[in-house]
C-alpha positions in Angstrom: -135.2 105.7 173.4 -136.0 108.6 175.6 -135.2 108.9 179.4 -138.9 108.6 180.2 -139.2 105.2 178.4 -136.0 103.9 179.8 -137.2 104.8 183.4 -140.5 103.1 182.8 -138.7 100.0 181.6 -136.5 100.0 184.7 -139.4 100.4 187.1 -141.4 97.8 185.4 -138.6 95.3 185.4 -138.1 95.9 189.1 -141.7 95.6 190.1 -142.9 92.7 188.0 -139.7 90.7 187.4 -140.0 88.7 190.7 -139.8 84.9 189.9 -142.6 82.7 191.2 -141.7 80.2 194.0 -140.9 76.6 193.0 -140.5 75.5 189.4 -137.3 74.3 187.8 -135.4 77.5 187.7 -131.8 77.1 188.7 -128.5 78.9 188.6 -128.2 78.2 184.9 -130.9 80.7 184.2 -132.7 80.9 180.8 -129.8 79.5 178.9 -130.4 76.2 180.7 -134.0 75.9 179.4 -134.6 72.2 178.9 -137.4 69.6 179.2 -137.7 68.6 182.8 -139.7 66.4 185.1 -143.2 67.4 186.0 -142.6 66.7 189.6 -141.1 70.2 190.1 -144.3 72.1 189.2 -145.7 74.8 191.3 -148.7 73.7 193.5 -152.1 74.2 192.0 -154.3 77.0 193.0 -156.3 76.6 196.2 -159.5 77.7 194.6 -162.6 75.7 195.3 -164.5 73.7 192.8 -165.6 75.7 189.7 -168.0 74.9 186.9 -166.7 75.4 183.4 -170.3 75.9 182.2 -171.2 78.6 184.6 -170.4 82.3 184.1 -167.2 83.8 185.4 -168.9 86.5 187.3 -171.3 84.2 189.1 -168.3 82.3 190.5 -166.3 85.3 191.5 -163.8 84.7 188.7 -163.3 88.4 187.8 -161.0 91.3 188.4 -162.7 92.3 191.6 -162.9 89.0 193.5 -159.9 87.5 191.8 -161.3 83.9 191.9 -159.5 81.3 189.9 -160.7 78.2 188.0 -162.9 77.3 185.0 -165.8 79.4 183.8 -167.5 80.6 180.7 -167.9 84.1 179.3 -169.2 85.1 175.9 -169.4 81.4 174.9 -165.7 80.9 175.6 -164.5 78.5 178.3 -161.7 80.1 180.3 -159.4 78.6 182.9 -158.1 81.5 185.0 -155.2 81.8 187.4 -153.1 84.5 189.1 -149.4 85.2 188.6 -147.4 82.5 190.4 -150.2 79.9 190.0 -150.7 77.1 187.5 -153.4 77.0 184.8 -154.4 73.5 183.7 -156.0 73.1 180.3 -157.0 69.8 178.9 -153.6 68.8 177.7 -151.2 71.4 179.1 -150.4 73.2 182.3 -148.6 76.5 182.4 -147.1 78.8 185.0 -145.3 82.1 184.5 -141.8 82.1 186.1 -140.9 85.7 185.4 -141.5 88.8 183.3 -138.8 91.2 182.1 -138.5 94.1 179.6 -135.7 95.2 177.3 -135.1 97.9 174.7 -133.6 95.3 172.2 -133.1 91.6 171.8 -129.9 89.8 170.8 -129.1 86.3 169.7 -127.7 84.2 166.8 -125.4 87.0 166.0 -128.2 89.5 165.5 -129.6 92.5 167.4 -133.2 93.6 166.8 -135.1 96.6 168.2 -138.9 96.7 168.8 -141.3 98.4 166.4 -143.0 100.0 169.4 -141.1 100.8 172.7 -139.6 97.6 174.1 -139.8 93.8 174.2 -141.7 92.2 177.0 -140.3 88.7 177.7 -142.5 86.2 179.6 -140.7 83.1 180.8 -143.0 80.0 181.0 -143.0 76.5 182.2 -145.4 74.4 180.2 -146.2 70.8 181.2 -147.6 68.2 178.8 -150.5 66.7 180.7 -151.3 64.2 177.9 -150.0 60.6 177.5 -148.3 61.4 174.2 -145.7 64.0 173.2 -146.8 67.4 171.9 -145.1 70.3 170.3 -145.4 73.8 171.8 -145.9 76.1 168.8 -144.8 79.6 167.9 -147.7 82.0 168.4 -149.6 79.9 170.9 -149.9 82.8 173.4 -151.2 86.4 173.6 -150.8 89.4 175.9 -153.8 91.5 176.8 -153.4 95.0 178.3 -156.8 96.7 178.7 -158.4 96.8 175.3 -155.2 96.0 173.4 -154.2 92.4 172.4 -150.6 91.7 171.5 -149.6 88.6 169.5 -146.1 87.2 169.9 -143.2 88.6 167.8 -142.7 85.2 166.3 -140.2 86.5 163.8 -137.9 87.5 166.6 -138.6 84.3 168.5 -137.6 82.2 165.5 -134.6 84.1 164.2 -133.1 85.9 167.2 -134.2 84.9 170.7 -132.4 81.7 171.5 -134.5 81.0 174.6 -137.9 81.0 172.8 -139.9 78.1 174.2 -141.0 76.9 170.8 -137.3 76.6 169.8 -136.1 74.9 172.9 -135.9 71.1 172.1 -137.9 72.0 168.9 -140.8 72.8 171.2 -141.3 69.1 171.8 -142.6 68.1 175.3 -142.8 64.4 176.2 -145.7 63.0 178.1 -145.6 64.3 181.7 -142.6 66.5 181.0 -142.1 70.3 181.4 -140.4 72.7 179.0 -139.1 76.1 180.0 -138.6 79.1 177.7 -139.7 82.5 176.6 -142.4 84.2 174.5 -141.8 87.8 173.4 -144.2 90.7 172.9 -143.5 94.1 171.3 -145.6 96.6 173.3 -145.9 100.4 173.9 -144.8 102.5 176.8 -148.5 103.3 177.6 -149.3 99.7 178.0 -146.2 99.1 180.2 -147.7 101.5 182.6 -151.0 99.6 182.6 -149.6 96.1 182.8 -149.9 95.6 186.5 -153.4 97.0 186.5 -155.1 95.3 183.6 -152.4 92.9 182.2 -153.5 89.4 181.2 -151.6 86.5 179.6 -153.5 84.1 177.4 -152.5 80.6 176.3 -154.1 78.2 173.9 -153.9 74.4 174.3 -151.7 72.2 172.2 -152.7 72.5 168.5 -154.2 75.9 169.1 -153.0 79.2 167.6 -153.5 82.6 169.2 -155.9 85.1 167.7 -156.5 88.7 168.7 -160.2 88.0 168.2 -161.6 85.7 170.9 -164.9 84.1 169.9 -167.0 81.0 170.6 -164.8 79.1 168.1 -161.7 79.7 170.3 -162.3 76.7 172.5 -160.7 76.4 175.9 -158.5 79.3 176.7 -156.0 79.8 179.6 -155.7 83.2 181.3 -153.2 84.4 183.9 -153.7 87.7 185.6 -150.5 89.8 185.7 -152.1 92.2 188.2 -152.7 89.6 190.9 -150.4 87.2 192.7 -151.4 83.7 193.7 -152.4 83.6 197.3 -150.3 81.3 199.5 
């Protein structure tokens, strides 16, 4: 990896790798990822009431006004939040705890390098809002950077990355409980540079599977802006 790419990684890690306030993060770090009580969740966004059947733009839920909440665009119902906030879908709530980059990933006695320039690791807390247990699946999230959509590197998550959220506790989350762990994306240097300007993180509800093509059949879809922090 060239010096330019290594510098871009270092700068990105420094600028975006700040953990959100609250959550269940402790001194044990990622290796301590377990299912925890929902009482430690971050506070919900302070956005006013939004209508899931009204357009996103009409409610200020766009990249200019940075409103948060539920809206509809292109026949898809979005629930939008900013980095550091909580997005609540029908059966799950999610917040991003931190974002980091690395030129390789290690675990289970293996080392793997990315197909592009580096791995982007997004650490999540996912709460089961339902009354029954659900499994968080591999491939339930997606990263959008401008016009590019990145699906998870599920092969690395399954075989190498020990802190993958879908592998922690088998991905099972009891009713009202919260699970912490990572999802991994293999992205280009050009998109690293765009991440804080146009980066978005997408998550599907339990039972859903990420697809790079978002359409009316997608159903309810969570989105967290990586270019805007939650207002206090």
